[in-house]
N, CA, C and O of each residue as an XYZ file, in Angstrom:
560
protein
N      -2.909    -32.865     84.096
C      -3.763    -33.294     83.576
C      -4.309    -34.408     83.686
O      -3.615    -35.340     84.092
N      -5.945    -34.672     83.298
C      -6.360    -35.831     83.710
C      -5.918    -36.953     82.910
O      -5.145    -37.011     81.954
N      -6.685    -37.955     83.613
C      -5.949    -39.478     82.977
C      -6.510    -39.655     81.448
O      -5.732    -39.682     80.494
N      -7.721    -39.756     81.320
C      -8.471    -39.753     79.998
C      -8.060    -38.659     79.218
O      -9.172    -38.221     78.924
N      -7.383    -38.020     78.755
C      -6.663    -36.722     78.090
C      -5.551    -37.585     77.174
O      -5.486    -37.767     75.958
N      -4.654    -38.064     78.352
C      -3.421    -38.649     77.383
C      -4.302    -40.290     76.764
O      -3.771    -40.725     75.742
N      -5.063    -40.824     77.094
C      -5.665    -41.753     76.516
C      -5.825    -41.295     75.328
O      -5.070    -41.726     74.457
N      -7.164    -39.996     74.866
C      -7.188    -39.569     73.912
C      -6.049    -39.236     72.770
O      -5.974    -39.625     71.605
N      -5.030    -38.210     73.678
C      -3.834    -37.713     73.007
C      -3.417    -39.240     71.860
O      -3.517    -39.274     70.633
N      -2.908    -40.460     72.884
C      -2.606    -41.631     72.693
C      -3.599    -41.484     71.246
O      -3.616    -40.584     70.406
N      -4.153    -42.363     71.312
C      -5.369    -42.784     70.528
C      -5.344    -41.997     69.454
O      -5.203    -42.521     68.349
N      -5.495    -40.398     69.596
C      -5.728    -39.740     67.800
C      -4.285    -39.452     67.278
O      -4.080    -39.025     66.141
N      -3.340    -39.703     68.148
C      -1.658    -39.867     67.476
C      -1.716    -41.663     66.741
O      -1.503    -42.052     65.593
N      -1.997    -42.218     67.672
C      -2.177    -43.641     66.633
C      -3.384    -44.113     65.804
O      -3.764    -45.260     65.568
N      -3.854    -42.997     65.448
C      -5.254    -43.167     64.403
C      -4.412    -42.019     63.254
O      -4.609    -42.158     62.047
N      -3.953    -41.470     63.512
C      -3.030    -40.579     62.742
C      -1.927    -41.179     61.687
O      -1.632    -40.940     60.516
N      -1.423    -42.172     62.807
C      -0.325    -42.793     62.259
C      -0.320    -44.206     61.184
O       0.348    -44.736     60.298
N      -2.136    -44.434     62.326
C      -2.794    -45.216     61.034
C      -2.745    -44.886     59.821
O      -2.090    -45.416     58.923
N      -3.644    -43.743     59.759
C      -3.999    -43.331     58.419
C      -2.832    -42.554     57.598
O      -3.355    -42.064     56.597
N      -1.847    -42.347     57.636
C      -0.612    -41.881     57.374
C       0.357    -43.275     56.529
O       0.905    -43.565     55.466
N       0.164    -43.615     57.421
C       0.807    -45.096     56.969
C      -0.152    -46.448     55.819
O       0.342    -47.289     55.067
N      -1.359    -46.205     56.072
C      -2.012    -47.169     55.100
C      -2.108    -45.955     53.713
O      -2.383    -46.482     52.635
N      -1.928    -44.598     53.688
C      -1.710    -43.651     52.672
C      -0.989    -44.273     51.956
O      -1.400    -44.738     50.893
N       0.704    -44.477     52.532
C       1.879    -44.595     51.962
C       1.771    -46.039     51.076
O       1.914    -46.036     49.854
N       1.485    -47.339     51.892
C       1.399    -48.733     51.770
C       0.490    -48.346     50.349
O       1.116    -48.536     49.306
N      -0.479    -47.987     50.246
C      -1.503    -47.674     49.289
C      -1.438    -47.376     48.033
O      -1.805    -48.009     47.042
N      -0.712    -45.891     48.200
C      -0.122    -45.269     46.846
C       1.341    -45.992     46.737
O       1.795    -45.800     45.609
N       2.027    -46.596     47.379
C       3.073    -47.271     46.854
C       3.047    -48.665     46.246
O       3.792    -48.962     45.311
N       2.113    -49.586     46.829
C       1.953    -50.327     46.431
C       1.306    -50.707     45.405
O       1.487    -51.879     45.075
N       0.033    -49.582     44.288
C      -0.459    -49.981     43.536
C      -0.401    -49.170     41.894
O      -1.125    -49.199     40.899
N       0.753    -48.537     42.234
C       1.768    -47.901     40.933
C       1.890    -48.988     39.968
O       2.971    -49.577     39.952
N       0.972    -49.361     39.156
C       1.089    -50.034     37.650
C       1.032    -49.245     36.361
O       0.308    -49.592     35.429
N       2.036    -47.864     36.316
C       1.933    -48.032     35.354
C       2.135    -48.296     33.639
O       1.949    -48.030     32.452
N       2.686    -49.066     34.732
C       3.654    -49.687     33.098
C       2.783    -51.011     32.997
O       3.412    -52.036     32.737
N       1.519    -51.101     33.159
C       0.509    -52.189     32.975
C      -0.706    -51.542     32.122
O      -1.374    -51.183     33.092
N      -1.263    -51.246     31.309
C      -2.406    -50.891     30.290
C      -3.433    -51.664     30.713
O      -3.446    -52.882     30.890
N      -4.739    -50.449     30.937
C      -6.094    -51.921     30.909
C      -6.286    -52.520     30.200
O      -5.843    -52.573     29.053
N      -7.048    -53.160     30.761
C      -7.702    -54.916     29.740
C      -8.506    -54.120     29.021
O      -9.235    -53.302     29.581
N      -8.453    -54.322     27.164
C      -8.682    -53.920     26.305
C     -10.298    -54.608     26.650
O     -10.401    -54.999     27.813
N     -11.277    -54.751     25.964
C     -12.731    -55.658     25.395
C     -12.272    -56.753     25.220
O     -12.948    -57.691     25.643
N     -10.952    -57.060     24.532
C     -11.419    -58.671     23.993
C     -11.243    -59.639     25.477
O     -12.013    -60.466     25.967
N      -9.306    -58.930     26.138
C      -9.192    -58.932     27.135
C      -9.742    -59.611     28.195
O      -9.560    -60.574     28.940
N     -10.982    -58.116     27.790
C     -12.451    -58.833     29.157
C     -13.509    -59.594     28.988
O     -14.281    -59.769     29.931
N     -13.727    -60.188     27.731
C     -14.031    -60.683     27.472
C     -13.699    -62.450     27.540
O     -14.570    -63.320     27.574
N     -12.374    -62.651     27.548
C     -11.277    -63.648     28.148
C     -11.410    -64.280     29.138
O     -11.485    -65.493     29.330
N     -11.469    -62.706     30.343
C     -11.849    -63.108     31.460
C     -13.698    -63.823     32.022
O     -14.230    -64.569     32.845
N     -14.013    -62.895     30.832
C     -15.329    -63.456     31.859
C     -16.104    -64.760     31.402
O     -17.191    -65.203     31.772
N     -14.841    -65.404     30.129
C     -14.678    -67.037     29.867
C     -14.540    -67.808     30.888
O     -15.132    -68.738     31.436
N     -13.388    -67.041     31.034
C     -12.745    -67.216     32.472
C     -13.759    -68.460     33.875
O     -14.152    -69.585     34.184
N     -13.655    -67.090     34.183
C     -15.274    -66.606     34.937
C     -16.124    -68.003     34.618
O     -15.904    -69.072     35.188
N     -17.328    -67.747     33.403
C     -18.575    -68.512     32.908
C     -18.227    -70.067     33.253
O     -18.928    -70.936     33.772
N     -16.811    -70.097     32.747
C     -16.514    -71.572     32.507
C     -16.280    -72.470     33.792
O     -16.390    -73.696     33.804
N     -15.837    -71.429     35.200
C     -15.358    -71.735     36.081
C     -13.969    -72.440     36.370
O     -13.813    -73.422     37.095
N     -12.858    -71.666     35.573
C     -11.592    -71.756     34.936
C     -11.316    -72.119     36.693
O     -11.320    -73.326     36.937
N     -11.144    -71.432     37.583
C     -10.493    -71.017     38.620
C     -11.211    -72.488     39.669
O     -11.076    -72.300     40.878
N     -11.700    -73.427     39.395
C     -12.209    -74.655     39.831
C     -10.435    -75.218     39.938
O     -10.025    -75.720     40.984
N      -9.657    -75.067     38.894
C      -8.962    -76.299     38.348
C      -8.001    -76.048     38.501
O      -7.137    -76.768     39.002
N      -7.842    -74.558     37.970
C      -6.598    -73.817     37.676
C      -6.062    -72.092     39.021
O      -6.791    -71.512     39.825
N      -4.776    -71.870     38.725
C      -4.778    -70.823     39.070
C      -4.289    -69.470     38.453
O      -3.961    -69.381     37.270
N      -4.255    -68.187     39.532
C      -2.776    -67.135     38.885
C      -2.408    -67.252     40.089
O      -2.995    -67.772     41.039
N      -1.520    -66.806     40.033
C      -0.524    -66.155     41.891
C      -0.557    -67.278     42.769
O      -0.309    -67.111     43.963
N      -0.939    -68.814     42.143
C      -0.825    -69.470     43.068
C      -2.463    -69.362     44.103
O      -2.654    -69.757     45.253
N      -3.181    -68.851     43.387
C      -4.683    -69.029     44.135
C      -5.579    -69.539     43.152
O      -5.660    -69.224     41.965
N      -6.169    -70.276     43.733
C      -7.477    -71.206     42.833
C      -7.286    -72.394     43.223
O      -6.613    -72.608     44.231
N      -7.848    -73.405     42.493
C      -7.894    -75.131     42.417
C      -6.591    -75.237     42.453
O      -5.799    -74.318     42.244
N      -6.208    -76.882     42.841
C      -4.984    -77.505     42.435
C      -5.328    -78.163     41.027
O      -4.420    -78.267     40.203
N      -6.225    -78.476     40.816
C      -5.931    -80.289     39.673
C      -5.463    -79.568     38.631
O      -4.769    -80.446     38.118
N      -5.260    -78.179     37.607
C      -4.438    -77.855     36.929
C      -3.709    -76.909     36.902
O      -3.930    -75.981     37.679
N      -2.674    -76.859     36.045
C      -1.388    -75.869     36.183
C      -1.832    -74.432     36.654
O      -3.007    -74.156     36.411
N      -0.919    -73.280     37.418
C      -0.737    -72.512     37.555
C      -0.632    -71.985     36.052
O       0.104    -72.510     35.216
N      -1.556    -70.749     35.778
C      -1.776    -70.245     34.444
C      -1.393    -68.935     34.295
O      -1.646    -68.340     33.247
N      -0.423    -68.051     35.829
C      -0.069    -66.581     35.864
C       1.348    -66.212     34.618
O       1.733    -65.069     34.373
N       1.950    -67.536     33.955
C       3.011    -67.328     33.368
C       3.065    -68.157     31.701
O       3.980    -68.142     30.878
N       1.593    -68.897     31.626
C       1.580    -69.675     30.976
C       2.130    -69.239     29.350
O       2.807    -69.942     28.600
N       1.641    -67.964     29.115
C       1.857    -67.372     27.837
C       3.139    -67.557     27.427
O       3.418    -68.258     26.455
N       4.268    -66.752     28.359
C       5.353    -66.385     28.873
C       6.084    -67.418     28.203
O       6.519    -67.503     27.055
N       6.118    -68.211     29.233
C       6.567    -70.048     29.280
C       6.244    -71.051     28.207
O       6.763    -72.162     28.313
N       5.515    -70.821     27.266
C       4.885    -72.189     26.841
C       4.301    -71.617     24.967
O       4.157    -72.251     23.922
N       4.093    -69.974     25.385
C       3.601    -69.773     24.453
C       2.012    -69.912     23.967
O       1.209    -70.772     24.329
N       1.787    -68.757     22.996
C      -0.125    -68.864     22.968
C      -0.323    -70.077     22.129
O      -1.464    -70.533     22.051
N       0.463    -70.539     21.617
C       0.149    -71.774     20.180
C       0.148    -72.659     21.521
O      -0.732    -73.490     21.299
N       0.674    -72.914     22.793
C       0.388    -74.165     23.654
C      -0.486    -74.242     24.493
O      -0.696    -75.233     25.193
N      -1.438    -72.620     24.530
C      -1.994    -72.314     25.371
C      -3.145    -72.140     24.227
O      -4.005    -71.758     25.022
N      -3.572    -72.131     23.436
C      -4.390    -72.470     22.378
C      -4.932    -74.036     21.572
O      -5.905    -74.327     20.877
N      -3.706    -74.818     22.101
C      -4.435    -75.765     21.753
C      -4.916    -77.141     23.213
O      -5.365    -78.285     23.135
N      -4.536    -76.277     24.366
C      -5.098    -76.943     25.476
C      -6.607    -76.804     25.423
O      -7.308    -77.816     25.434
N      -7.184    -75.474     25.360
C      -8.152    -74.591     25.488
C      -9.409    -75.431     24.222
O     -10.590    -75.755     24.342
N      -8.369    -75.535     23.017
C      -8.991    -76.312     21.407
C      -9.682    -77.418     22.116
O     -10.871    -77.521     22.416
N      -8.452    -78.411     22.368
C      -8.744    -79.498     22.490
C      -8.418    -80.558     23.611
O      -8.136    -81.754     23.672
N      -8.641    -79.284     24.631
C      -8.585    -80.314     26.249
C      -7.968    -81.456     25.968
O      -7.447    -81.700     24.880
N      -8.006    -82.564     27.384
C      -6.634    -83.461     27.740
C      -7.285    -84.663     28.480
O      -8.471    -84.827     28.194
N      -6.950    -85.211     29.039
C      -7.172    -86.321     29.499
C      -7.936    -85.626     30.701
O      -9.113    -85.976     30.793
N      -7.617    -84.963     31.380
C      -8.132    -83.962     33.116
C      -8.546    -83.476     32.631
O      -9.684    -83.927     32.496
N      -8.324    -82.132     31.815
C      -9.322    -80.735     31.347
C     -10.402    -81.391     29.986
O     -10.437    -82.277     29.133
N     -10.917    -80.628     30.342
C     -12.384    -81.407     29.118
C     -12.404    -80.178     28.077
O     -12.108    -79.009     28.325
N     -12.900    -80.824     26.636
C     -13.192    -80.229     25.849
C     -13.755    -79.258     26.230
O     -12.885    -79.868     25.608
N     -14.471    -78.051     26.715
C     -15.161    -76.845     26.918
C     -16.318    -76.480     25.547
O     -17.276    -75.723     25.701
N     -16.037    -77.093     24.393
C     -16.290    -76.423     23.072
C     -16.347    -75.370     22.964
O     -17.353    -74.930     22.408
N     -15.201    -74.323     23.483
C     -15.346    -73.212     22.606
C     -15.564    -72.324     21.104
O     -15.230    -72.759     20.002
N     -16.114    -71.172     21.326
C     -15.747    -70.596     19.653
C     -14.307    -70.295     19.097
O     -13.253    -70.676     19.606
N     -14.395    -69.851     18.427
C     -12.705    -69.230     18.023
C     -12.583    -68.426     18.480
O     -11.541    -68.206     19.097
N     -13.742    -67.421     18.410
C     -13.388    -65.741     19.179
C     -13.285    -66.578     20.751
O     -12.166    -66.277     21.167
N     -13.751    -67.200     21.459
C     -13.895    -67.062     23.101
C     -12.583    -67.660     23.033
O     -11.697    -66.877     23.375
N     -12.233    -68.685     22.733
C     -10.563    -69.275     22.397
C      -9.515    -68.273     22.741
O      -8.724    -68.314     23.683
N      -9.743    -66.705     21.137
C      -9.015    -66.074     21.109
C      -9.294    -64.988     22.343
O      -8.632    -63.950     22.317
N      -9.764    -65.087     22.875
C     -10.305    -63.968     23.566
C      -9.925    -64.244     25.688
O      -9.896    -63.413     26.596
N      -9.670    -66.044     25.699
C      -8.849    -66.464     26.619
C      -8.189    -66.442     26.974
O      -8.017    -66.463     28.192
N      -6.781    -66.342     25.501
C      -5.521    -66.407     25.083
C      -5.134    -64.818     25.003
O      -3.956    -64.464     24.947
N      -5.996    -64.084     25.003
C      -5.818    -62.480     25.519
C      -5.649    -62.586     26.620
O      -4.498    -62.418     27.022
N      -6.644    -62.886     27.523
C      -6.943    -62.597     28.561
C      -5.639    -63.498     29.312
O      -5.476    -63.100     30.465
N      -5.030    -64.206     29.064
C      -4.220    -65.084     29.999
C      -2.859    -64.333     29.465
O      -2.071    -64.074     30.374
N      -2.476    -63.966     28.234
C      -1.449    -62.714     28.009
C      -1.480    -61.242     29.025
O      -0.523    -60.608     29.470
N      -2.598    -61.056     29.146
C      -2.885    -59.980     29.808
C      -2.040    -60.369     31.754
O      -1.308    -59.620     32.400
N      -2.412    -61.382     32.030
C      -2.291    -61.714     33.059
C      -0.972    -62.025     32.987
O      -0.335    -61.502     33.902
N      -0.477    -62.529     32.416
C       1.623    -62.835     32.085
C       2.363    -61.361     32.118
O       3.447    -60.980     32.559
N       1.248    -60.702     31.431
C       1.931    -59.384     32.136
C       2.155    -58.540     33.193
O       2.587    -57.400     33.358
N       1.771    -59.354     33.796
C       0.627    -58.471     35.001
C       2.050    -59.086     36.369
O       2.151    -58.652     37.516
N       2.571    -59.714     35.983
C       4.517    -60.122     37.251
C       4.095    -62.073     36.171
O       3.364    -62.550     35.304
N       5.897    -62.650     37.701
C       5.799    -63.462     37.476
C       5.374    -64.758     38.780
O       5.653    -64.587     39.967
N       4.859    -65.672     38.388
C       4.717    -66.751     39.962
C       5.475    -67.769     39.958
O       5.398    -68.352     38.877
N       6.289    -68.328     40.798
C       6.705    -67.843     42.184
C       7.727    -67.040     41.405
O       8.255    -67.351     40.337
N       7.958    -65.659     42.329
C       8.884    -64.249     42.301
C       9.689    -64.785     42.295
O       9.618    -65.460     43.322
N      11.007    -65.138     41.536
C      12.253    -65.108     41.905
C      13.149    -64.511     42.725
O      13.798    -64.960     43.669
N      13.060    -62.750     41.921
C      13.877    -61.897     42.589
C      12.846    -61.369     43.312
O      11.744    -61.156     42.806
N      13.163    -61.095     44.682
C      12.224    -60.008     45.393
C      13.485    -59.537     45.941
O      14.675    -59.839     45.845
N      12.339    -58.161     46.924
C      12.858    -57.774     47.571
C      11.788    -57.024     49.175
O      10.996    -56.089     49.285
N      12.206    -57.788     49.887
C      10.932    -56.987     50.589
C      11.562    -55.689     51.555
O      12.427    -55.813     52.421
N      10.841    -54.365     51.130
C      10.311    -53.473     51.554
C       9.971    -53.555     53.412
O       9.461    -54.433     54.107
N      10.412    -52.485     53.660
C      10.522    -52.235     55.315
C       9.269    -52.427     55.714
O       9.047    -53.232     56.618
N       8.269    -51.736     55.117
C       6.606    -52.274     55.716
C       5.821    -52.944     54.839
O       4.650    -52.735     54.520
N       6.767    -53.965     54.401
C       5.996    -54.754     53.907
C       5.661    -55.576     52.188
O       5.664    -56.761     51.854
N       5.396    -54.277     51.395
C       5.568    -54.375     50.340
C       6.807    -55.804     49.491
O       7.847    -56.132     50.061
N       6.477    -56.275     48.462
C       6.783    -56.844     47.688
C       7.260    -56.782     46.802
O       6.638    -56.948     45.753
N       9.329    -56.366     46.843
C       8.995    -55.499     44.799
C      10.035    -56.635     44.425
O      10.842    -57.439     44.891
N       9.512    -56.191     43.368
C      10.277    -57.526     42.423
C      11.426    -57.248     41.404
O      11.060    -56.276     40.744
N      11.896    -57.409     41.242
C      13.331    -56.644     40.157
C      13.081    -57.385     39.269
O      12.364    -58.384     39.215
N      13.722    -56.857     38.513
C      13.679    -57.517     36.995
C      14.922    -58.024     36.854
O      16.067    -57.760     37.221
N      14.125    -59.150     35.955
C      14.808    -60.422     35.803
C      16.127    -59.500     35.262
O      15.942    -58.411     34.718
N      17.918    -60.251     35.547
C      18.709    -59.741     34.451
C      19.168    -60.498     33.845
O      20.368    -60.274     33.686
N      18.648    -61.787     33.143
C      18.433    -62.272     31.881
C      18.655    -61.142     31.310
O      18.581    -61.045     30.085
């Protein structure tokens, strides 16, 4: 056999292995059947969050600005009334943005949606052999 054929066979096998592995990780890592898609109100809240550049100060899953707190689980930890109060009145470090009541409702709905996507930081997790980090259900 010529040396070029061996290289092509090896390269082809690596290519096939890459495609199979990528398909496996992609399909096992995107199973979110427990999470319904965003409704119109949640989508409007996401738009308000983006329009007012909230990510400049706040984070989801530790990604974003560092001036304000991580908002990933603010609804489950503090409640929607807590979030609504801060959004409505602001604080010494967070400005009162002057949002309308429907915009505040939408942002709170968006924060509730984000809260359902998981917890941050992950407390009970297991790293799979292929690199996927699976969060276990909280035993409480």
